[in-house]
C-alpha positions as MATLAB code, in Angstrom:
seq = 'XXXXXXXXXXXXXXXXXXXXXXXXXXXXXXXXXXXXXXXXXXXXXXXXXXXXXXXXXXXXXXXXXXXXXXXXXXXXXXXXXXXXXXXXXXXXXXXXXXXXXXXXXXXXXXXXXXXXXXXXXXXXXXXXXXXXXXXXXXXXXXXXXXXXXXXXXXXXXXXXXXXXXXXXXXXXXXXXXXXXXXXXXXXXXXXXXXXXXXXXXXXXXXXXXXXXXXXXXXXXXXXXXXXXXXXXXXXX';
ca = [
     -68.126   -1.599   31.978;
     -67.374    0.719   29.323;
     -64.693    2.380   31.690;
     -62.946   -0.762   32.395;
     -62.680   -1.360   28.842;
     -61.197    2.244   28.169;
     -58.819    1.777   30.578;
     -57.350   -1.545   29.017;
     -57.347   -0.547   25.642;
     -55.095    2.613   26.939;
     -52.937    0.452   28.677;
     -52.127   -2.023   25.540;
     -51.651    1.325   23.510;
     -49.296    2.570   25.946;
     -47.225   -0.733   26.584;
     -47.177   -1.037   22.463;
     -45.543    2.442   22.138;
     -43.078    1.890   25.066;
     -41.807   -1.251   22.957;
     -41.655    0.594   19.505;
     -39.593    3.450   21.701;
     -37.074    0.442   23.037;
     -36.713   -1.231   19.806;
     -35.797    1.901   17.828;
     -33.921    2.981   20.823;
     -31.905   -0.644   20.539;
     -31.681   -0.249   16.442;
     -30.215    3.269   16.831;
     -27.747    1.762   19.500;
     -26.897   -1.020   17.368;
     -26.267    1.190   14.213;
     -24.029    3.607   15.958;
     -21.636    0.551   17.426;
     -21.495   -0.797   13.755;
     -20.242    2.424   12.340;
     -18.099    3.430   15.153;
     -14.348    3.909   14.356;
     -11.897    0.900   15.193;
     -10.041    1.915   18.479;
      -6.642    1.418   17.416;
      -4.086    0.266   20.056;
      -0.807    2.725   19.504;
       1.083   -0.025   21.654;
       0.987   -2.192   18.625;
       4.292   -2.423   16.740;
       1.907   -1.603   13.568;
      -1.966   -0.845   12.903;
      -2.567   -0.342    9.561;
      -6.329    0.876    9.675;
      -4.673    4.152   11.805;
      -2.554    5.237    9.076;
      -4.111    8.099    6.667;
      -0.233    9.769    5.389;
       0.445    9.707    1.984;
       4.125   11.178    2.077;
       7.355   10.159    3.504;
      11.034   10.847    3.693;
      13.610    9.234    5.228;
      17.466    8.402    5.883;
      18.924    4.837    5.272;
      20.705    4.458    8.724;
      22.914    1.685    7.933;
      25.074    3.484    5.217;
      26.059    6.543    7.337;
      29.719    5.291    7.987;
      30.188    6.373    4.575;
      27.739    7.629    2.545;
      24.191    9.664    2.830;
      21.402    8.235    1.036;
      17.767   10.259    1.268;
      14.461    8.861   -0.031;
      11.342   10.370   -0.353;
       8.103    8.006   -0.883;
       4.206    8.758   -1.939;
       1.403    6.130   -1.448;
      -0.229    5.946   -4.409;
      -3.363    3.433   -3.571;
      -3.444    0.717   -1.517;
      -0.896   -1.930   -2.854;
       1.382    0.584   -4.589;
       4.030    3.839   -3.348;
       6.896    5.389   -5.157;
       9.377    7.469   -4.519;
      12.763    8.702   -5.138;
      16.412    7.732   -3.778;
      19.524   10.259   -4.038;
      22.619    9.452   -2.503;
      26.497   10.420   -1.987;
      29.365    8.915   -0.967;
      31.462   11.216    1.874;
      34.428    8.781    2.519;
      36.326    5.990    1.404;
      37.912    5.468   -2.135;
      35.045    6.266   -3.989;
      34.280    9.845   -2.614;
      32.333   11.635   -4.583;
      29.934    8.928   -6.067;
      26.526    9.979   -6.857;
      23.927    7.870   -7.003;
      19.728    9.131   -7.999;
      17.061    6.371   -8.890;
      13.872    6.080   -8.939;
      12.063    3.193   -7.617;
       8.214    1.317   -6.714;
       6.902   -0.883   -3.849;
       4.524   -3.279   -4.312;
       2.675   -4.129   -1.145;
       1.995   -7.969   -0.688;
       0.458   -7.916    3.157;
      -1.311   -5.063    4.319;
      -1.713   -1.949    2.798;
       0.404    0.645    1.382;
       2.726    1.823    3.409;
       2.719   -0.432    5.965;
       3.588   -4.401    5.349;
       5.728   -6.792    3.418;
       6.652   -5.749   -0.378;
       8.582   -6.216   -3.144;
      10.780   -3.399   -4.824;
      12.327   -2.402   -7.832;
      14.670    0.841   -8.386;
      16.114    2.226  -11.802;
      18.700    4.898  -12.077;
      22.126    6.353  -12.582;
      25.277    6.657  -10.531;
      28.329    8.454  -11.025;
      30.809    7.414   -9.636;
      34.174    8.016   -8.816;
      37.523    6.412   -8.228;
      36.433    2.925   -8.751;
      39.277    0.357   -9.273;
      38.592   -2.528  -11.771;
      40.815   -5.560  -11.142;
      42.773   -7.153  -14.114;
      44.633  -10.611  -14.015;
      46.774  -12.389  -16.245;
      45.025  -15.441  -18.209;
      46.315  -18.784  -17.874;
      48.736  -19.375  -21.019;
      47.130  -22.445  -23.401;
      49.894  -25.167  -21.287;
      47.975  -24.629  -18.174;
      51.062  -22.644  -16.715;
      50.873  -20.254  -13.614;
      52.614  -16.868  -15.224;
      55.395  -16.132  -12.783;
      55.141  -12.861  -10.582;
      57.735  -10.153   -9.801;
      57.448   -6.348   -8.985;
      57.843   -5.209  -12.803;
      55.344   -7.795  -14.198;
      52.290   -8.264  -11.738;
      49.961  -10.588  -12.143;
      47.264   -8.726  -10.490;
      46.552   -4.730  -11.665;
      44.402   -2.568  -10.682;
      42.975    0.474  -12.949;
      41.231    3.687  -11.459;
      37.870    4.405  -13.401;
      35.411    7.202  -13.216;
      32.665    7.147  -15.277;
      28.423    7.047  -15.547;
      26.551    4.076  -15.336;
      23.017    2.354  -15.081;
      22.111    0.859  -11.812;
      18.865   -1.347  -10.779;
      17.880   -3.122   -7.845;
      15.424   -5.778   -6.818;
      14.271   -6.647   -3.182;
      11.931   -7.339   -0.345;
      11.346   -5.465    2.677;
       9.038   -4.788    5.775;
       7.805   -1.028    5.987;
       5.904   -0.387    9.330;
       4.927    3.277   10.366;
       4.087    3.822   13.798;
       3.967    6.358   16.475;
       1.404    7.693   18.578;
       0.564   10.088   15.570;
       1.265    7.082   12.956;
       4.088    9.064   11.008;
       7.505    7.344   12.345;
       8.633    5.346    9.591;
      11.024    2.202   10.358;
      11.756    0.237    6.949;
      14.048   -3.150    6.531;
      14.687   -4.342    3.246;
      17.326   -6.526    1.207;
      18.476   -6.650   -2.387;
      20.483   -7.314   -4.979;
      22.072   -4.465   -7.290;
      23.145   -4.508  -10.754;
      25.038   -2.501  -12.835;
      26.780   -1.661  -16.878;
      29.876   -1.425  -16.780;
      31.500    0.426  -19.651;
      32.603   -1.716  -22.507;
      36.093   -0.096  -22.875;
      37.003   -1.258  -19.245;
      35.519   -4.713  -19.846;
      38.200   -5.350  -22.876;
      40.936   -5.848  -20.863;
      43.864   -4.179  -20.051;
      47.329   -2.991  -21.301;
      50.312   -1.979  -18.846;
      53.960   -1.628  -20.079;
      53.160   -4.344  -22.947;
      51.669   -6.977  -20.845;
      48.095   -8.029  -21.550;
      46.155   -8.460  -18.414;
      42.700  -10.048  -19.718;
      40.608  -11.072  -17.218;
      38.403   -8.610  -16.150;
      36.716   -8.244  -11.955;
      34.578   -5.589  -11.586;
      35.818   -5.509   -7.585;
      32.269   -5.016   -6.149;
      32.915   -4.101   -2.570;
      30.675   -5.459    0.216;
      30.910   -1.554    1.878;
      31.175   -0.149   -2.065;
      28.616    2.190   -3.673;
      28.530   -0.387   -6.588;
      28.174   -3.324   -4.070;
      25.528   -6.326   -5.314;
      24.515   -6.743   -1.667;
      22.024   -3.792   -0.447;
      20.719   -3.724    3.037;
      18.108   -0.495    4.112;
      17.441    0.370    7.327;
      15.267    3.647    6.936;
      14.171    5.881    9.566;
      12.158    8.945    8.454;
       8.383   10.820    9.059;
       5.208   10.524    6.836;
       3.378   13.758    6.357;
];
């Protein structure tokens, strides 16, 4: 009887021990599963979980027809990235124009440098050979001035000057590729600048006054109010 009792007790101890080992192994497996890194799907257009790079360089491809614009960007935290733009106009009437500015991006979705963002930049432009337009003012009686070769209604005045420039806009940026280091950045914005007062006062040409001033912001010019960006670059 004693022998049977000992066998029964030993069996219970072995069974309890095996249950404890199984439970410990289950908890260990569950803990490993919880702590495992997420599987990154490199075929997705974006996956912000994989981005670890903080520095990026890019070129704005939309403007390559008449200018070269380069960008450096640094991620500060999950919502903010800062950087600088530098561009030079190498074709067109305003060839030689230089623009340098500092910008801030605030990301509304995902985390920097991926997602929808708001954008603001401020800097300086050295403008070359820009044509301001001047028109005759209609007289108090509403009569339109008569145009002729010696007395045109509209004239242009070419000017070179330095001025403040700024931009407000929005965009979407993605970092893709197997190593998540290929930048694709698209944005739209509105550019504004200060026209020197000496050009806004009007223009007197051969004794004729032209008092209606037009900044002549051509869409493809460096002072265009409409700004579109398509940046392609590399993060490191």
